[in-house]
C-alpha positions in Angstrom: -57.2 -103.4 -13.1 -59.5 -105.8 -15.1 -61.9 -108.4 -13.8 -62.2 -111.8 -15.5 -65.0 -111.7 -18.0 -66.2 -115.1 -17.1 -67.4 -114.4 -13.6 -71.0 -113.5 -14.7 -71.3 -115.0 -18.2 -74.2 -114.4 -20.7 -75.6 -111.4 -18.8 -76.4 -108.2 -20.8 -76.4 -104.6 -19.4 -80.2 -104.4 -19.1 -80.4 -107.4 -16.9 -77.7 -106.0 -14.6 -79.6 -102.7 -14.4 -82.9 -104.3 -13.6 -81.4 -106.4 -10.9 -79.6 -103.5 -9.3 -82.5 -101.1 -9.2 -85.9 -101.7 -7.6 -88.9 -101.2 -10.0 -91.3 -98.3 -9.7 -93.8 -100.6 -8.0 -91.2 -101.6 -5.5 -90.3 -98.0 -4.7 -93.9 -96.9 -4.4 -94.6 -99.8 -2.0 -91.7 -98.7 0.1 -92.9 -95.1 0.1 -96.2 -96.3 1.5 -94.5 -98.3 4.2 -92.5 -95.2 5.3 -95.5 -92.9 5.3 -97.4 -95.4 7.4 -94.6 -96.0 9.9 -95.2 -94.7 13.4 -91.5 -93.9 13.6 -91.6 -91.6 10.6 -93.3 -88.9 12.7 -92.6 -85.7 10.9 -94.6 -82.5 10.0 -96.8 -82.8 6.9 -94.5 -80.6 4.8 -91.6 -83.0 5.3 -93.9 -85.9 4.2 -94.8 -83.9 1.1 -91.1 -83.3 0.5 -90.4 -87.0 0.4 -93.5 -87.7 -1.8 -92.5 -84.9 -4.2 -88.8 -85.9 -4.8 -89.8 -89.6 -5.1 -92.5 -88.9 -7.7 -90.2 -86.6 -9.7 -87.4 -89.2 -9.7 -89.7 -92.0 -10.7 -91.1 -89.9 -13.6 -87.6 -89.3 -14.9 -87.4 -85.7 -13.8 -84.7 -86.0 -11.2 -82.6 -83.4 -12.9 -85.3 -80.8 -12.1 -85.1 -81.5 -8.3 -83.4 -78.3 -7.0 -83.8 -76.3 -3.8 -85.8 -73.7 -5.8 -88.3 -76.2 -7.2 -88.8 -77.8 -3.8 -89.3 -74.4 -2.1 -91.9 -73.4 -4.7 -93.7 -76.7 -5.3 -93.6 -78.2 -1.8 -93.3 -75.2 0.6 -95.4 -72.7 -1.3 -92.6 -70.1 -1.6 -93.2 -67.4 -4.3 -91.4 -67.4 -7.6 -89.1 -64.7 -6.2 -87.7 -67.2 -3.6 -84.0 -66.6 -2.9 -82.3 -69.8 -1.9 -79.3 -67.8 -0.6 -81.3 -66.1 2.1 -83.9 -68.7 3.0 -82.4 -72.1 4.0 -85.8 -73.7 4.5 -85.1 -76.5 2.0 -81.7 -77.4 3.5 -83.1 -77.4 7.0 -86.1 -79.6 6.1 -83.9 -81.9 4.0 -81.8 -82.5 7.1 -84.9 -83.3 9.1 -86.1 -85.7 6.4 -82.7 -87.5 6.2 -82.8 -88.0 10.0 -86.3 -89.3 9.9 -85.4 -91.8 7.2 -82.4 -92.9 9.1 -84.6 -93.4 12.2 -87.1 -95.4 10.2 -84.5 -97.8 8.8 -82.9 -98.1 12.1 -86.1 -99.1 13.8 -89.4 -100.2 12.2 -87.9 -100.3 8.7 -84.9 -102.4 9.5 -86.3 -105.3 7.4 -87.7 -103.3 4.5 -86.5 -104.8 1.2 -86.1 -101.4 -0.5 -84.2 -98.4 0.9 -85.0 -94.8 -0.1 -82.3 -92.3 0.9 -81.4 -88.7 0.0 -77.6 -88.3 0.0 -76.1 -85.1 1.3 -75.2 -82.5 -1.2 -78.4 -82.8 -3.2 -82.1 -83.7 -3.0 -82.5 -86.5 -5.6 -83.4 -89.7 -3.8 -81.6 -93.0 -4.4 -83.4 -96.3 -4.5 -81.7 -99.6 -3.9 -82.3 -103.1 -2.5 -81.3 -103.7 1.1 -78.2 -105.9 1.1 -79.0 -109.4 2.4 -76.8 -110.9 5.2 -74.3 -113.4 3.7 -73.9 -115.7 6.7 -75.5 -119.1 6.5 -76.0 -118.8 2.7 -72.8 -120.5 1.5 -74.3 -124.0 1.3 -78.0 -123.0 1.0 -79.5 -123.4 -2.5 -81.5 -120.6 -3.8 -85.2 -121.5 -4.0 -88.1 -119.5 -5.3 -90.7 -118.1 -2.9 -93.6 -120.4 -2.0 -96.4 -120.5 -4.6 -94.4 -119.0 -7.5 -93.3 -120.7 -10.6 -90.0 -120.0 -12.3 -91.8 -118.3 -15.2 -93.9 -115.8 -13.2 -92.8 -112.1 -13.5 -92.1 -111.8 -9.8 -90.1 -115.0 -10.0 -88.0 -113.5 -12.8 -87.2 -110.5 -10.6 -86.4 -112.8 -7.7 -84.0 -114.9 -9.9 -82.4 -111.7 -11.1 -81.7 -110.7 -7.5 -80.5 -114.1 -6.5 -78.1 -114.2 -9.5 -76.9 -110.7 -8.7 -76.1 -111.6 -5.1 -73.8 -114.5 -6.2 -72.3 -112.4 -9.0 -71.5 -109.5 -6.7 -70.1 -111.8 -4.0 -67.7 -113.3 -6.5 -66.6 -109.9 -7.9 -66.2 -108.6 -4.3 -63.9 -111.5 -3.4 -61.7 -110.9 -6.4 -61.5 -107.1 -5.8 -60.7 -107.8 -2.1 -57.8 -110.0 -3.1 -56.5 -107.4 -5.6 -56.8 -104.6 -3.0 -54.9 -106.6 -0.4 -52.0 -106.9 -2.8 -52.1 -103.2 -3.8 -49.6 -100.9 -2.0 -51.0 -98.7 0.8 -48.7 -95.8 0.4 -51.5 -93.6 -0.9 -53.3 -93.5 2.4 -51.1 -91.0 4.2 -51.2 -88.8 1.1 -55.0 -88.7 1.2 -55.1 -87.8 4.9 -52.4 -85.2 4.4 -54.6 -83.2 2.0 -56.9 -82.0 4.8 -56.1 -78.6 6.2 -54.8 -78.7 9.7 -57.4 -77.7 12.4 -56.7 -76.7 15.9 -57.8 -78.8 18.9 -60.4 -77.2 21.1 -63.0 -78.4 23.6 -64.6 -81.7 22.7 -67.6 -83.7 23.9 -68.3 -87.4 23.7 -72.1 -88.1 23.5 -73.0 -91.5 24.9 -76.2 -93.2 23.9 -79.0 -92.3 26.3 -80.4 -95.1 28.3 -83.9 -96.5 28.3 -84.5 -96.4 32.1 -88.1 -97.9 31.8 -86.9 -101.0 30.0 -89.9 -100.6 27.7 -89.0 -101.7 24.2 -91.4 -99.2 22.6 -89.3 -96.4 24.2 -86.2 -97.5 22.3 -87.6 -95.7 19.2 -87.8 -92.5 21.1 -84.3 -92.8 22.7 -82.7 -93.4 19.3 -84.5 -90.5 17.8 -83.5 -88.2 20.7 -79.9 -89.2 20.3 -79.8 -88.4 16.6 -81.6 -85.0 17.2 -79.2 -84.1 20.0 -76.1 -84.8 17.8 -77.6 -82.7 15.1 -78.2 -79.8 17.4 -74.8 -80.0 19.0 -73.0 -80.1 15.6 -74.2 -76.6 14.9 -71.8 -75.2 17.4 -68.6 -75.1 15.4 -66.3 -74.2 18.3 -67.0 -77.6 19.8 -65.8 -81.0 18.5 -68.6 -83.6 19.0 -67.8 -87.3 19.0 -71.0 -89.0 18.0 -72.5 -92.4 17.5 -69.5 -94.0 15.8 -67.2 -93.2 18.7 -69.8 -94.0 21.3 -70.4 -97.4 19.9 -66.7 -98.3 20.6 -67.0 -97.4 24.3 -67.9 -99.9 26.9 -71.2 -99.1 28.7 -69.2 -99.3 32.0 -66.4 -97.0 30.9 -65.9 -94.0 33.2 -65.6 -90.4 32.1 -61.9 -90.6 33.1 -61.3 -93.6 30.9 -63.0 -91.9 28.0 -60.8 -88.9 28.5 -57.7 -91.0 28.6 -58.7 -92.8 25.4 -60.0 -90.0 23.2 -58.6 -86.9 24.9 -62.1 -85.5 25.3 -62.6 -83.9 28.7 -66.4 -83.8 28.7 -68.9 -86.6 28.4 -72.6 -86.1 27.9 -74.9 -88.9 29.0 -78.5 -89.3 30.1 -81.6 -91.5 30.3 -85.2 -91.5 29.3 -88.1 -92.8 31.5 -91.8 -93.3 30.7 -94.0 -93.1 33.8 -97.8 -92.9 33.8 -97.8 -91.7 30.2 -95.3 -88.9 30.8 -91.7 -88.7 29.5 -88.8 -87.5 31.6 -85.4 -87.0 30.1 -82.4 -86.5 32.4 -78.9 -85.6 31.2 -75.6 -84.6 32.7 -72.1 -83.6 31.7 -69.1 -85.1 33.4 -65.6 -83.8 33.6 -63.3 -86.6 32.5 -60.3 -85.2 34.4 -62.1 -85.0 37.8 -65.1 -87.3 37.2 -67.2 -84.5 38.7 -70.7 -83.7 37.4 -70.4 -80.2 36.0 -74.0 -79.8 34.8 -77.3 -81.7 34.9 -80.8 -81.1 33.7 -84.2 -82.8 33.5 -87.0 -82.2 31.1 -90.6 -83.4 31.1 -93.0 -83.9 28.2 -96.4 -85.3 27.4 -96.2 -87.5 24.3 -100.0 -87.5 24.1 -100.2 -83.8 23.8 -97.2 -83.2 21.5 -95.7 -84.8 18.4 -92.7 -87.0 19.4 -90.5 -85.4 16.8 -91.3 -81.9 18.2 -90.5 -83.2 21.7 -87.2 -84.6 20.6 -86.3 -81.3 18.9 -87.4 -79.3 22.0 -85.4 -81.3 24.5 -82.4 -81.6 22.3 -82.4 -77.9 21.7 -82.5 -77.2 25.5 -79.6 -79.6 26.2 -77.5 -78.3 23.4 -78.0 -74.7 24.4 -77.1 -75.3 28.0 -74.0 -77.4 27.1 -72.5 -76.1 23.9 -73.3 -72.4 23.6 -70.7 -69.7 24.2 -70.6 -69.0 28.0 -72.4 -72.3 28.5 -71.0 -75.0 30.8 -68.1 -76.1 28.5 -66.9 -72.6 27.6 -67.2 -71.3 31.1 -64.9 -74.1 32.4 -61.2 -73.0 32.0 -58.9 -75.4 30.1 -56.4 -77.3 32.3 -52.7 -77.8 31.5 -53.2 -81.6 31.6 -56.4 -81.6 29.5 -54.9 -81.6 26.0 -52.1 -83.5 24.5 -49.3 -81.0 23.7 -48.6 -77.4 24.3 -50.0 -76.4 21.0 -53.4 -77.8 21.8 -53.5 -76.1 25.1 -52.6 -72.8 23.6 -55.4 -73.1 21.1 -58.1 -74.0 23.6 -56.9 -71.2 25.9 -57.2 -68.8 23.1 -60.8 -69.7 22.4 -61.6 -69.5 26.1 -59.8 -66.1 26.3 -62.0 -64.7 23.5 -65.2 -65.4 25.4 -63.7 -64.1 28.6 -62.7 -60.9 26.8 -66.3 -60.5 25.6 -67.5 -60.4 29.2 -65.2 -57.6 30.3 -64.3 -55.7 27.1 -61.2 -54.2 28.6 -57.9 -53.1 26.8 -55.7 -55.7 28.5 -57.9 -58.7 27.6 -58.3 -57.3 24.1 -54.6 -57.1 23.4 -53.9 -60.6 24.8 -56.8 -62.1 22.7 -55.7 -60.4 19.5 -52.1 -61.7 19.9 -53.2 -65.3 20.5 -55.8 -65.3 17.7 -53.3 -63.9 15.2 -51.0 -66.7 16.2 -53.8 -69.3 15.8 -54.9 -68.1 12.4 -51.3 -68.1 11.2 -50.9 -71.7 12.4 -54.3 -72.8 11.2 -55.3 -70.6 8.2 -58.4 -72.7 7.4 -60.0 -72.5 10.9 -63.1 -70.4 10.2 -64.0 -69.8 13.9 -60.6 -68.2 14.7 -60.9 -65.8 11.8 -64.4 -64.9 13.0 -63.2 -64.2 16.5 -60.3 -62.1 15.1 -62.7 -60.1 13.0 -64.5 -59.0 16.2 -61.2 -58.1 17.9 -60.2 -55.9 14.9 -63.6 -54.3 14.8 -63.4 -53.4 18.5 -60.2 -51.4 17.8 -62.4 -49.0 15.9 -65.8 -49.0 17.6 -64.5 -49.2 21.2 -61.1 -47.6 20.5 -59.2 -50.6 22.1 -55.5 -50.9 21.2 -56.0 -49.3 17.7 -53.1 -50.0 15.4 -52.1 -47.0 13.2 -51.9 -46.9 9.5 -53.7 -48.8 6.7 -55.5 -51.1 6.4 -58.0 -49.7 8.9 -59.4 -51.8 11.8 -62.7 -52.1 10.0 -61.0 -53.2 6.7 -59.1 -55.8 8.6 -62.2 -56.9 10.4 -64.1 -57.3 7.1 -61.3 -59.2 5.5 -61.2 -61.6 8.4 -65.0 -62.1 8.5 -65.3 -62.7 4.8 -62.4 -65.2 4.9 -64.2 -67.1 7.7 -67.4 -67.2 5.7 -65.5 -68.4 2.6 -63.9 -71.2 4.6 -67.2 -72.3 6.1 -70.4 -70.6 4.8 -72.5 -72.2 7.5 -70.4 -71.3 10.5 -72.7 -69.0 12.6 -69.8 -67.3 14.3 -68.4 -66.3 10.9 -71.8 -65.0 9.8 -72.2 -63.2 13.1 -68.8 -61.5 12.6 -69.7 -60.5 9.1 -73.1 -59.2 10.4 -71.3 -56.9 12.9 -68.7 -55.7 10.4 -71.4 -54.8 7.8 -73.5 -53.0 10.4 -70.6 -50.8 11.4 -69.7 -50.3 7.8 -73.1 -48.5 7.4 -74.8 -51.5 5.7 -77.5 -52.2 8.4 -80.0 -53.9 6.0 -77.4 -56.3 4.6 -76.1 -56.9 8.2 -79.6 -57.9 9.4 -80.1 -60.2 6.4 -76.9 -62.0 7.2 -77.9 -62.2 10.9 -81.3 -63.7 10.0 -79.6 -66.4 7.9 -77.2 -67.2 10.8 -80.1 -67.6 13.2 -81.9 -69.9 10.8 -78.8 -72.1 10.9 -78.6 -72.2 14.7 -81.5 -70.7 16.7 -79.9 -72.1 19.9 -76.8 -69.9 19.7 -77.5 -67.3 22.4 -74.4 -65.3 21.7 -75.7 -64.9 18.1 -79.2 -64.2 19.2 -78.1 -61.4 21.6 -75.8 -59.8 19.1 -78.5 -59.9 16.4 -80.9 -58.3 18.9 -78.5 -55.5 19.6 -78.2 -54.8 15.9 -82.0 -54.8 15.5 -82.3 -52.4 18.5 -79.7 -49.9 17.3 -81.2 -50.0 13.8 -84.3 -48.4 15.5 -86.5 -51.3 16.5 -85.8 -51.1 20.3 -88.7 -53.2 21.5 -88.0 -56.1 19.2 -84.2 -55.9 19.8 -84.7 -55.9 23.5 -87.0 -58.9 23.3 -84.4 -60.8 21.4 -81.7 -59.9 23.9 -83.9 -60.9 26.8 -84.7 -64.2 25.2 -80.9 -64.9 24.9 -80.2 -63.9 28.5 -83.1 -66.1 29.7 -81.5 -69.1 28.0 -77.9 -68.2 29.0 -77.4 -65.6 31.8 -73.6 -66.3 31.7 -72.9 -63.4 29.3 -75.1 -60.8 30.9 -72.9 -57.7 31.4 -72.6 -56.3 27.9 -76.1 -57.2 26.8 -77.6 -56.1 30.1 -76.0 -52.7 29.3 -77.7 -52.8 25.9 -81.0 -53.5 27.6 -80.5 -50.5 29.8 -79.9 -48.3 26.7 -83.1 -49.8 25.1 -85.1 -48.9 28.2 -83.6 -45.4 28.2 -84.5 -44.9 24.5 -88.1 -46.0 25.2 -88.4 -43.7 28.2 -88.4 -46.3 31.0 -85.7 -44.6 33.1 -86.3 -46.6 36.3 -85.8 -49.9 34.5 -82.8 -48.4 32.7 -81.2 -47.4 36.0 -81.7 -50.9 37.5 -80.3 -52.6 34.4 -77.2 -50.3 34.1 -76.3 -50.9 37.8 -76.5 -54.7 37.1 -74.3 -54.5 34.0 -71.2 -53.3 35.9 -68.7 -53.0 33.0 -66.2 -50.7 34.7 -63.5 -51.1 32.0 -65.9 -50.6 29.1 -66.1 -46.9 28.1 -69.6 -46.9 26.5 -71.0 -48.3 29.7 -70.1 -45.0 31.5 -71.6 -42.9 28.7 -74.9 -44.8 28.9 -74.9 -44.7 32.7 -74.4 -40.9 32.7 -77.3 -40.4 30.3 -79.7 -42.5 32.4 -78.8 -41.0 35.8 -78.9 -37.5 34.4 -82.5 -37.8 33.2 -83.3 -39.2 36.7 -81.8 -36.1 38.2 -79.1 -38.0 40.1 -76.3 -35.5 39.6 -73.6 -37.1 41.7 -73.8 -40.4 39.8 -74.0 -38.5 36.5 -70.8 -36.6 37.3 -69.0 -39.7 38.3 -69.8 -41.6 35.1 -69.3 -38.6 32.9 -65.8 -38.1 34.3 -64.9 -41.7 33.8 -66.1 -41.8 30.2 -64.2 -38.7 29.3 -61.1 -40.2 30.9 -61.4 -43.3 28.8 -62.6 -41.6 25.6 -61.3 -38.0 25.6 -61.8 -37.5 21.9 -65.3 -38.9 21.6 -67.1 -35.6 21.3 -64.7 -34.1 18.7 -67.1 -35.5 16.2 -70.1 -36.8 18.1 -72.3 -36.9 15.0 -69.8 -39.3 13.3 -69.9 -41.6 16.3 -73.7 -41.7 16.1 -73.6 -42.1 12.3 -71.2 -45.1 12.6 -73.7 -46.9 14.8 -76.6 -46.3 12.3 -78.9 -44.5 14.7 -81.9 -43.0 13.0 -83.0 -39.3 13.2 -85.3 -39.9 16.2 -82.7 -41.8 18.2 -79.9 -39.3 17.3 -82.1 -36.5 18.7 -82.7 -38.4 22.0 -78.9 -39.1 22.4 -77.9 -35.6 21.6 -80.4 -34.2 24.2 -79.2 -36.7 26.7 -75.5 -35.9 26.2 -76.2 -32.2 26.6 -78.3 -32.8 29.7 -75.5 -35.0 31.2 -73.0 -32.2 30.8 -70.8 -33.8 28.0 -68.9 -31.3 25.8 -71.2 -31.4 22.8 -70.3 -28.9 20.1 -72.4 -25.7 20.1 -73.6 -26.4 16.5 -75.2 -29.6 17.7 -76.6 -28.0 20.7 -78.3 -25.4 18.4 -79.7 -28.2 16.2 -81.1 -30.0 19.2 -83.0 -27.0 20.6 
């Protein structure tokens, strides 16, 4: 397709280039406007990030702008900085992009020059803001007041005026040609995307300015963007954001939104400023019943805290309460009428079943969850979260002896293959990284497992399932106080998944010699179908001298795991216990009356 050469006659390439790109003076003036903007409220290192990449680009060194150079030059990382294990640049780049978007949405909406950092890199792009075309058709182009046609600024103005007319003409011709082109390629493009299963989804409506104070609009917009960013980190949940919300009438009910988009849940809220204090209220509605299934309110003092930090803090709390595993959405069972089609319902039910299994850890739930996840991964081979969940199910065949399948490959080998596949599909999916962390830990690679877990937490510190699992790995690796603190932090944010991790806290208290606390925690855990629960309970009650309880839990454990003590040392080795902790567990098992081999008894004395 060729354009007529006479549209923009007598124009050489240099003039086109100069008209398209702002000069260095224009860009630096825009940089000063951004840095002086009250809406560009970010930490100092994010400001330095913007200054650094802008200066490097203007100096012709854009090809040198990499994650490594930014980490060293801006954030003071050492020359040994490993970009694979420290996502600081990626995280701060996301914060910078959101801050720039907020600036141009609000106070910078009339800025002539736009500085943006496209996703996928860190080199900024500079361009003129497009001018509105309405009311310009019959209006002659006139120079700015006080400028002659020969002045340098006048020349730049003429170039831009010429460019606007030229581009408009070209756009009109391209539009005509495109209208005449066949559209059969559109379905082909959409068909290249891998199929993804439908699961729970959430529509986020713009929060309301309840104070009707125009100055508060800036904060409301910023909070909305930060909330969407935080929610997007939970990969099990589909989040409909600003583009969808903009098409919804402010008076539309949750039921109407459900009927239109098939999204059962709607998150909405408001912001009020009263006597210098901010109050943010939010709630989640069930579109099928119009019931309020969750609500929360948060207070902050904008005089005592940075507005960006307040936005991040409140958005983090809302996202954690709403989107985390065992949070309000995943604790609400899917309904047969909720999703369009049997296939969608089966997928949603399978994700729900996985989290339900994790609260009980019994053989029946394990078998059902394994069957449904194998069906989902066969139907949707590019769905990373399903592969991550299946990895956990395979791993539990081995570590908890649940429905173990005979023959090669072993459960741990299948678990590792599933976890690695999940990470290949989506390297930033925290459930995939969590699964890989668990598999590596039980493959006797605790250091690598903790490295992967640290990376996952940096991607989503609000994921309490990940936080608790990471804490359990830290504890079993020997740092019981730190591991217990991480688990307690996760449970304080989300008590919905308390059984398994409360049991781990009981073990941590036992390992640290706090038997009274250990007994209280193990009674609260109440995982009757989970074999290891009975083993830990027997150890705790034995050291307290409670023989009746010890006998009860010992008998139940041996009933569920009759072969456990055939190679007790191998069981301890598989869980990476250090020498000190092995000695404590051996002594405890002997004291509780478990059939520990005589050779181990001799070593323990």
